C-alpha positions in Angstrom: 0.0 0.0 0.0 1.2 3.5 -0.9 -0.1 6.6 0.9 -0.8 9.8 -0.9 2.2 11.8 -1.9 2.4 15.6 -2.2 5.1 18.2 -2.8 6.8 19.5 0.3 5.9 23.0 1.3 8.4 25.5 2.5 7.3 25.0 6.1 7.8 21.2 5.8 11.1 21.8 4.0 12.4 23.8 7.0 11.0 21.4 9.5 12.8 18.4 8.1 16.2 20.1 8.4 15.4 21.1 12.0 14.5 17.5 12.8 17.8 16.4 11.2 19.7 19.0 13.3 18.2 17.9 16.6 18.8 14.2 15.9 22.4 14.9 14.7 23.1 16.9 17.9 21.9 13.9 20.0 24.5 11.8 18.1 27.1 14.4 18.6 26.6 14.5 22.4 26.6 10.7 22.6 29.9 10.5 20.7 31.5 13.3 22.8 30.6 11.6 26.1 31.8 8.1 24.9 35.2 9.5 23.9 35.8 11.6 27.0 38.4 9.6 28.7 40.6 8.2 25.9 42.1 11.5 24.8 43.0 12.4 28.4 44.1 9.0 29.6 47.5 10.3 30.8 45.9 13.0 32.9 43.2 10.5 34.2 45.9 8.1 35.3 47.6 10.7 37.4 44.5 12.4 38.8 42.4 9.3 39.5 44.9 6.5 39.6 43.5 4.9 36.4 45.5 2.1 34.8 45.6 1.0 31.2 43.0 -1.6 32.0 40.6 1.2 33.3 41.0 3.3 30.2 40.3 0.3 27.9 37.3 -0.6 30.1 35.9 2.9 29.9 35.9 2.7 26.1 34.7 -0.9 26.2 31.4 0.2 27.9 30.3 1.6 24.5 30.0 -1.7 22.7 28.6 -3.3 25.8 25.8 -0.8 25.7 24.7 -2.4 22.4 23.5 -5.5 24.1 19.8 -4.4 24.0 20.2 -3.2 20.4 17.5 -5.6 19.2 15.0 -4.2 21.6 15.7 -0.7 20.3 15.2 -2.0 16.7 11.9 -3.6 17.7 10.8 -0.3 19.3 11.7 1.7 16.3 9.9 -0.7 14.0 6.7 -1.1 16.0 6.3 2.4 17.3 8.1 4.4 14.7 6.5 3.1 11.5 3.1 1.6 12.5 0.9 4.6 13.0 2.2 5.6 16.5 5.4 7.2 15.4 5.1 10.3 17.6 4.8 8.3 20.8 7.4 5.7 19.9 10.0 8.2 18.7 9.5 10.2 21.9 10.2 7.0 24.0 13.4 6.3 22.0 14.5 9.9 22.2 13.9 10.1 26.0 15.8 6.9 26.6 18.7 8.2 24.5 19.0 11.6 26.2 18.5 10.2 29.7 21.3 7.7 29.1 23.6 10.6 28.2 22.5 12.7 31.3 23.9 10.1 33.7 27.5 10.5 32.5 28.8 11.6 35.9 29.4 8.2 37.4 32.4 7.3 35.2 32.0 3.5 34.6 28.3 3.4 35.3 27.8 6.6 33.2 29.8 5.2 30.3 27.6 2.1 30.2 24.4 4.2 30.3 25.8 6.4 27.6 26.6 3.3 25.5 22.9 2.4 25.8 22.1 5.5 23.7 24.4 4.3 20.9 21.9 1.9 19.2 19.4 4.8 18.6 21.7 7.6 17.5 23.8 5.2 15.2 21.0 3.1 13.7 18.2 5.6 13.0 20.0 7.8 10.4 18.7 6.0 7.3 15.2 5.7 8.8 15.2 9.5 9.4 16.4 10.3 5.9 13.9 8.0 4.2 11.0 9.4 6.4 11.8 13.0 5.8 13.9 13.5 2.6 13.4 12.9 -1.1 15.5 10.4 -3.0 17.9 13.0 -4.3 18.7 14.1 -0.7 18.6 10.9 1.2 22.4 10.0 1.1 23.3 13.6 2.2 20.8 13.4 5.1 22.1 10.0 6.1 25.7 11.3 6.1 24.9 14.3 8.3 22.8 12.2 10.8 25.4 9.4 11.1 28.6 11.4 11.0 27.7 13.9 13.6 28.2 11.1 16.2 31.8 10.7 14.9 32.2 14.5 15.0 31.3 14.3 18.7 34.2 11.9 19.2 36.4 14.4 17.3 35.3 17.1 19.7 36.5 15.0 22.6 39.9 14.8 21.0 40.0 18.6 20.8 38.4 19.7 24.1 40.0 17.2 26.4 43.7 17.7 25.7 43.3 21.5 25.3 41.4 22.0 28.6 43.0 19.2 30.8 46.8 19.7 31.5 48.9 16.8 30.4 51.6 15.2 32.6 53.7 14.3 29.6 57.3 15.4 30.0 57.5 14.7 33.7 60.1 12.4 34.9 57.8 10.3 37.0 54.2 10.7 38.2 55.4 10.7 41.8 57.3 13.8 41.2 54.3 15.8 40.1 53.1 18.2 42.9 49.8 17.8 44.6 48.7 21.2 43.4 49.2 20.1 39.8 47.2 16.9 40.4 44.4 19.0 42.0 44.5 21.3 39.0 44.1 18.3 36.6 41.1 17.0 38.6 39.5 20.5 38.5 39.9 20.7 34.7 38.5 17.2 34.2 35.4 18.1 36.3 35.1 21.3 34.3 34.9 19.3 31.1 32.3 17.0 32.6 30.1 19.9 33.7 30.4 21.5 30.3 29.2 18.3 28.7 26.3 18.2 31.1 25.3 21.7 30.2 25.5 21.1 26.5 23.4 17.9 26.8 20.8 19.7 28.9 20.3 22.3 26.2 19.9 19.6 23.5 17.5 17.6 25.7 15.3 20.7 26.3 15.2 21.5 22.6 14.3 17.9 21.7 11.5 17.8 24.3 10.1 21.1 23.0 10.1 20.0 19.4 10.6 16.6 17.7 7.8 15.7 15.3 7.1 12.1 14.2 6.9 12.4 10.4 6.0 14.9 7.7 2.3 15.4 6.7 3.0 13.7 3.4 5.7 11.1 2.5 8.5 12.6 0.4 8.9 9.5 -1.8 7.2 6.2 -2.8 9.7 4.3 -0.6 8.8 6.4 2.5 5.1 5.7 1.9 5.3 1.9 1.2 4.8 -0.8 3.8 7.8 -2.7 5.1 8.3 -6.2 6.3 7.5 -7.2 9.8 10.1 -7.5 12.5 10.4 -11.3 12.3 10.3 -11.5 8.5 13.0 -8.8 8.4 15.4 -10.9 10.4 14.7 -13.9 8.3 15.3 -11.9 5.1 18.6 -10.5 6.4 20.0 -13.7 7.7 19.2 -15.5 4.5 20.6 -12.8 2.2 24.2 -13.8 1.4 24.9 -10.5 -0.3 23.8 -8.6 2.8 26.0 -10.7 5.0 29.0 -9.9 2.8 28.7 -6.2 3.0 27.7 -6.3 6.7 31.0 -8.0 7.4 32.8 -5.5 5.1 31.4 -2.7 7.2 31.5 -4.2 10.7 35.1 -5.5 10.7 37.1 -2.4 9.7 34.8 0.1 11.3 34.7 -1.9 14.6 38.5 -2.2 14.7 39.0 1.5 13.8 36.5 2.6 16.5 38.2 0.7 19.2 41.6 1.8 17.9 40.7 5.5 17.8 39.1 5.3 21.3 42.5 4.4 22.8 44.6 6.4 20.3 46.5 8.3 23.0 47.3 5.0 24.7 48.7 3.6 21.4 50.8 6.7 20.5 52.3 7.3 24.0 55.0 4.5 23.6 56.2 6.2 20.4 56.6 9.5 22.3 53.6 11.4 21.0 52.2 13.8 23.5 48.6 13.8 24.7 47.9 17.1 22.8 49.4 15.8 19.5 47.4 12.6 19.8 44.3 14.6 20.4 44.9 16.7 17.3 45.6 13.6 15.2 42.3 12.0 16.3 40.4 15.3 15.8 41.5 15.9 12.2 41.1 12.3 11.2 37.5 12.3 12.2 36.7 15.8 11.0 38.3 15.0 7.6 36.2 11.9 7.5 33.0 13.8 8.2 33.7 16.4 5.6 34.6 13.9 2.9 31.8 11.6 3.9 29.2 14.4 3.4 30.8 15.3 0.1 30.8 11.7 -1.1 27.1 11.3 -0.1 26.2 14.5 -2.0 28.0 13.0 -5.0 26.1 9.8 -4.6 22.8 11.8 -4.6 23.7 13.5 -7.9 25.1 10.3 -9.6 23.1 7.3 -8.5 24.2 3.8 -8.7 27.8 4.4 -7.8 27.9 3.3 -4.2 30.1 0.2 -4.8 32.6 2.2 -6.8 32.9 4.8 -4.0 33.4 2.2 -1.4 36.2 0.5 -3.4 38.0 3.8 -3.6 37.7 4.6 0.1 38.7 1.1 1.3 41.7 1.0 -1.0 42.9 4.3 0.5 42.2 3.0 4.0 44.2 -0.2 3.4 47.2 1.8 2.1 47.0 4.4 5.0 46.7 1.8 7.7 49.6 -0.2 6.3 51.8 3.0 6.3 50.9 3.8 9.9 51.6 0.3 11.1 55.0 0.1 9.4 55.9 3.5 10.6 55.3 2.4 14.2 57.7 -0.5 13.6 60.6 1.9 12.8 63.2 -0.4 14.5 62.3 -3.1 11.9 61.3 -1.1 8.8 63.6 1.9 9.4 60.9 4.2 8.1 61.0 7.8 9.5 58.9 8.1 12.7 58.0 11.8 12.8 55.0 13.8 13.9 54.3 14.6 10.2 54.1 11.0 9.1 51.9 10.0 12.1 49.6 12.9 11.4 49.3 12.1 7.7 48.8 8.4 8.0 46.3 8.6 10.8 44.3 11.5 9.3 44.1 9.7 5.9 43.0 6.5 7.6 40.2 8.3 9.5 39.1 10.2 6.3 38.8 7.0 4.2 37.1 4.9 6.9 34.8 7.4 8.5 33.6 8.8 5.1 32.5 5.3 4.1 29.9 5.0 6.9 26.9 6.8 5.1 27.8 5.1 1.8 27.6 1.7 3.5 24.3 2.6 5.2 22.7 3.6 1.9 24.0 0.4 0.2 22.6 -1.7 3.1 19.1 -0.3 2.7 19.1 -0.5 -1.1 20.2 -4.2 -1.0 17.6 -5.5 1.4 14.6 -3.2 0.8 11.7 -3.5 2.0 13.4 -4.4 5.3 13.0 -1.4 7.6 16.0 0.9 7.7 16.3 0.8 11.5 16.5 -3.0 11.6 19.0 -3.2 8.8 21.4 -0.7 10.2 20.9 -2.0 13.7 22.2 -5.4 12.7 25.3 -4.1 11.1 26.1 -1.6 13.9 25.6 -4.4 16.4 28.1 -6.5 14.5 30.5 -3.6 14.3 30.3 -3.2 18.1 30.8 -6.9 18.6 34.1 -6.7 16.7 35.1 -3.6 18.6 34.1 -5.2 21.9 36.2 -8.3 21.2 39.2 -6.2 20.3 38.9 -4.0 23.4 38.4 -7.2 25.5 41.8 -8.5 24.4 43.2 -5.0 24.9 42.2 -5.1 28.6 44.6 -8.0 29.0 47.3 -7.1 26.5 47.7 -3.4 27.0 51.5 -3.2 27.3 52.4 -3.8 23.7 50.3 -2.5 20.7 51.9 -3.9 17.5 49.2 -6.6 17.3 46.5 -3.9 17.6 48.0 -1.9 14.8 48.2 -4.8 12.5 44.5 -5.4 12.9 43.9 -2.2 11.0 45.3 -3.1 7.6 44.1 -6.7 7.9 40.5 -5.6 8.5 40.6 -3.0 5.7 42.0 -5.5 3.2 39.4 -8.1 4.1 36.6 -5.5 3.6 38.1 -4.5 0.3 38.0 -8.1 -1.0 34.4 -8.5 0.2 33.3 -5.4 -1.6 35.0 -6.5 -4.8 33.0 -9.8 -4.8 29.7 -8.0 -3.9 27.0 -7.7 -6.6 25.2 -4.4 -6.0 21.4 -3.7 -6.5 19.2 -0.7 -5.9 15.8 -2.0 -5.1 14.6 1.1 -3.1 15.8 3.5 -5.8 14.2 1.4 -8.5 10.8 1.6 -6.7 11.1 5.4 -6.3 12.1 6.0 -10.0 9.7 3.5 -11.7 6.6 4.0 -9.5 7.0 7.8 -9.5 7.2 7.9 -13.3 
C-alpha cells in the first residue's frame, strides 16, 4: 500500500532540516561523552589513579551498551512506523537523552551512555527516508550518522586542550599535589560543560521533535515494510547482505576501538597527549567532511555506491599499512615523525569514516523492503561486537600494541575483498524511480 504523496511546502522543508539537526546533535553528544576519557588518559591516570585496564574498560562500555540493540530496533519498527510514530519516537528519544545525562558516574555513566548508541547510530537512514526525497537521502544519512563521529572528534580537541597533560614529567610521583588537583578540576570542568550542552539539546528535543512529515516525500517512504520477524529472516538468508555487513563491521569496529584508545597507542612512540588529540580530531573531522561530500556526489550520480566504497577502502588499506609500518621503525627503518603519524592517521580516518553513510545507503538498497532501523541495527551491532572483542583483548594485552596496529590493515584489506566480490542492486531506488514515473 502506498499513501498519498504531495510536494513538500516551504514549512515542511524547513521542519525536516530542523529534525535532522536535533537528531544529529543527539548523536554528537553521545559520541562526545563516549570518547571523553581516551584522549586524556595520561591525565586521568595521574588524577584518579587509572590504569591502562581502566582506560580500555571505559571505552569498552560503548560496545557493551549495544547489548539491548535488538530491543531498540523492535521499538523503532513497531512504534516508529506503524501509525504511532510520535509516541514511539519520543520514547526512544527520551531513553537516548536520559542515558547521556547520567554520564557523571564514570564506569556506570559510560555504560548508560553506551545504551544511547543503538538509537543515534542506527536511525539515520530511517530518518532520511522518512523526511527526505530520493535526491537528498544520502546527504541526510551522512549528516545524521557522521555527527556522532564529530562528537568523538570534539573530545579529541576539548579534552587535551582543557586538561593539562603530565607528559614530559620524569615520574608521576614527582608531580606536585597542586598540579594533580588542577588536573582534577579541569576534568570536572569538562564533565560539567558536557552536562550543560546535553541539557540544552535535551530541552530542545523535548520542546520540538515531530514524528513524520504530513506527506511522505517518496514512494519508498510511503510503502509498507516487512515485519520484525520477517525482516530478520530476510537479512540472515541474504548472502549479499552478510557480505557487505562484514565488510562494514570488521574495519569500522576495529577502527572505532583503535581511535578510542589512540592516546594509549601513541604514547609508547613518544607522541604527547595534545598531539594525539589533534591527530584524532583531524582524522574524524576530515572523514565527516569527505563523507558528506561523497554522499552528495552519490545523490547526484546514483548507482555508484560500490565504486565509491572501493576507492575509500583502497585508500584505508594503504594508509593503515603505512601507519603500522611507521610504528615499527626499528624493523622497517621508516622515518617516525609527527608529520608521518599525522598524515597516515588522518588519511585513515578520512577514508574509513567517510565510508559509513555510503555503507548505510547500500545496506538499505540491498535488502529493501526491510525497515532501515533493523538493517542498520544489525550491522552496527556486528561492528560493536568486533570492537568489543578487540577491546576485550586490549584489557589483557595493554603493554604492547603492535598486534593492535596490524588489525587495521588486515581488516581494511578483508573489507576491500568482500566489496570486490559483492554484486550491488538498488531496489529502493528502482521503486522510487519507476513507480514515481
